[in-house]
N, C-alpha and C positions, 0 to 999 in steps of 0.2 A: 857284504859279499854277494856278488851276483850269482844267479843260478848257473850251474855248469851244464851246458846243453851239448849233448853228444848226438851225432847223426848215425844212429845204429842201423846196420843192415843185417841180413841173415846170411850166414856162410855155412855151407854143408860140412858136416863132420866127416872124419875118415870112416868109411863104411866098414873097413876091416876091424875097426876098434869099437865103434858104437852102433853098427848095424845101419840098415838103409833108412833114409828119411830123417836122420837126426841132424839138427842144426844148432848153431851157436849165434848169439849176438856178436856182431863184429864191427870193428872200427878201422878206418884207414890208419896206417902207421903214423901219419902226421897228427891225427886227432888223438891217437893213443899217447903219443909223446907229449901232447899238450897238457896232460894231467900232471902238473907239477906245482910248486908253491905259488906260481904266478896267479893261479885261480883264486887265491885268497885276497887279491887286490891290495897287497901290502907294499907294492913297489919293490925297490932294491933293499932288501932287509940287511944287506951287508954294509950299508952306509952307516957312518957314525951317527949315533943318536943325539938329539938335542935335549938337554935337561931343562925342565920348566917347573917353576914353583906354581902349584895349581891347587884349585879347590875342585874336588870331584863330588858330584851329586848323582845319586841313582834313584830314579823313580820306578816304582813297581805297582802293578794293579793287584790288589788283594782279591782273591777269588777268581782270577782270570782262567785258571784251569777248569774249574767247575763251569764257568760261563761257556767255555769252548766245547763242553761235553753235551750241550743241549741238542734237542732234535733239530735237524737241518741246520747245523751251525755254519755251514758254508754260505748260507744266505744271511747270516747275522754278523759274523765276525768282520767281513770287509766293511760293512756299514759302520759298525762300532769303531773299528780302528781308524777309519777315515775321519769320522767326527771327533774322536778322542785326540788324534794327533794334531789335527787342525786347531782344536780348542787348546791343547797343551802349549803349542808353540806361540799361538796368538796371546794366550793369557800370560805366559812367562815373559814374552817380549813386552807386553803392556805394563808389567810390574817395573820395568826398567826405564820406561818412557817418562822423562821429566816434563817435556813439552814438545810441540812440533809446530812448524809452519809449512808453507807451501813446498819447501825444498829440503828441510832439515829436521831431523829428530834428535833432540838432546836427551842424553841418557844419564841415569843415575849409575855411575860406574861403567860396566861393560857387559856385553852379552857373552855367552859361552863361545869359545873358539872351536869346539868339537862336540858332536852329538853322534851317538851310535845306538841303533835300535837292536834290542836283544830279545825279541819275541814278545814277552809281556813287560819287559823293562827297557828303560832308556837311560843311557849314561850321558851326562853333560860335564864338560870340563871348562873351567875358567882359568885364565892366567892371572894370578893374584897381583902381579906387578902392574896391572892395568886397572886395578880396583880402587885407586885413590886411598891407599893405606888400609889399616885394619878396619876402620869404620865401614869402608866400602865392601870389605869381605863379609862383615857382619850383615850388611845390607843384602848381599846375595842370599844368605841363609834366611833372612827375614822374608824376602820375596818368595823363596821356595816354600816356606811355611804357609804363606798366603795362598800359594797355588794349591797346596793340599787341602786347605780350607775351602777354596772356591770349587774344587771338585765335588766335595760333599754338599756344599750349600747352593751350588748352581748347576754344574754340568750333570750331576747325577739325576736330578729331577727332570731335566730335559731329555736325557738319553733314555730314561725309563718309558718315555712315550714312544720310543722307536724300537727298543729291544727288550727282551725279557731277561730278568736276573742279571743285570750288568754288575761288574765288579763294584763292591760296596765302598772301598776306600782306595785312595791314592797314597802310597807310602813313600817316604823319602829318607835316604841316608846320606850324610854329608861328612866329608873328611878332607883335611888339608895335607899336602905333602909334595914331595918331588916326584915327577914322572919323567919318562924318557920316550922320545918319539921313535917309532918304528917305520922304516921305509920312507923317511922324509916327511912324516906327519900323516901317513895313511892310517896309523893306529898308535896307541899309547899304552904303556904298561907302568905300573907303580903300585906300591903298597896301599896308598890312599884310595885307589880305585877299588881294591879288594875290601878295604875297611868300609867304604861307603856301601858296597853291595851287601855286606853282612849286616850293617846297621839297619837297613830298611826291612830286615827280617827279624828284628829284635823283639822277642816276646810278642805281646799283642799290641804293640805300639805302632804308630804311623809316622813318627818323626824322631830322628836322633842325629846328634852331631858329635863327632869325636872331639874330645877336649884338646888333643894335640894341636898346638898353634892356634887355639881358639879360646883364649881366656877372657870370658865376659866380665870377670871381676876387675879387669884392667881397663874397662871402658865405661867410666861413670856417666859419660854423656849419653850412653845408650839406656840409661835407667828409664823404665816405663815402656820400652819397646820390646825387642826380642827377649831380653833377659827376664822380663817379668813373666813370660810364659813358660820358662824352662827351669828345670832343677838339675843339679849336677849329681850323678850317681856313679858308683863303681860296680861293674858287673862283668860277667864272662861273655866274651864274644867268640863264637866258634871259629877256630882256625886262626884267630888273631891273638887273643890273650885272655887270661882268667881274671885279671884285675884292670880292666879297661875303664877309663874315665869317660863318661858320655853325658851330654845334655839331652834330657828327654822332656816331653811336655808334662807339666804339672797335673793337668786335668786327666791325662791318660794314665799317669802313674796312680793317681787316686782311684781310678776306676778298676785297677787290677785287683785280683783276689789277694788275700793275705799271703798265700803260698807264692804267688807270682811276685808280689812286692818284696818278698824275702830274697829274690834273685838280685835285687838292687840294694846295695849298701851305701850308707853315707860315707864319703871319702874322708 
């Protein structure tokens, strides 16, 4: 959503009510009337929505709030975000590149059709009907896991040479489901988007996938890839459900304290 820029002027108040010299911020009637839902950039929200089977992925920077509270953060945040966003898009795109020649890039599956920046988080949406079946959907999740690892193993070391106390981990929540377009594709809503957002905040983990529509036991050909890194657990997800099935990283689960591990039950 773009910034809403108003051209304020000063208008004198009624001196009989407010006394001499009192003024108000003022707008022309045209600018005042321009404050309406169109400023959201959603187009015509009355249009029928299109239903899409999608995979939603939500990236979030752990510790971004503390990072933003440092001294003279206005000098640090723009540089960090510029480097981080360029790195994220280039790295994510690179995971899907099978090969390239002078004119063509061949892809493993497809790139996301929608991206939205939400402060310290970014939402990506994939149309699963373009993913070449369930193995292609799993490949998306595997690529997303790789991106979180590359943040810790590569980008973090580089960005520490430019800024102090950068966010220490890149977290990712993933969920499949049906979404509906708003305003002809200006935005999207759907429960899987909410689930993905909640999963990236799950306990002290950095990676989680909702089990709905994501049965790794039905994909024996994926043995040794994504499935070997994950374990299926049942846990409570705030505002979603108290017995949600989720795949989480085995190494991160093992690193949790005993009390934290008790929040995750075997299904």
